[in-house]
C-alpha positions, 0 to 999 in steps of 0.5 A: 500500500502506498502511503504517499499523499495523492497528487490527483487533482480531484483529491488535492486541497491547497492550504487555502482551501483546507482553511476555507473548508475548516472555517465553514465546518466550524461555523456549521458545527456551532449550531449543529451536532455533526457535519456530513460530506454532502453538507461540506460540499454544499457549503464550500463547492468542493468535490466529493474526493476533496471533502474526504481529503479534508475530513481525513486531515481534520481527523489527523489533526484531532479537530474532528472525529469520524462517526458512523459508516457508509452513508451514515458517516458524519463528523463531530468536533473532537473533545480537544477542539471543543471550547 
């Protein structure tokens, strides 16, 4: 299995796009318990694979936590990032 980050343009996120997505997710999570891939895409205009890349990084940085499986997948703020 290749552990290098993908260079596919469909999954790549610039630092600016990651920050914009994080800002949108955090604003949404102020009034909602969780956020789904489809909602993030609606709020930011990014593609499905880019949203997956965003959520994977947010999980690695311990900002969000993954809950559920398949179509029930959603993301919540980690205890560490709650203020």
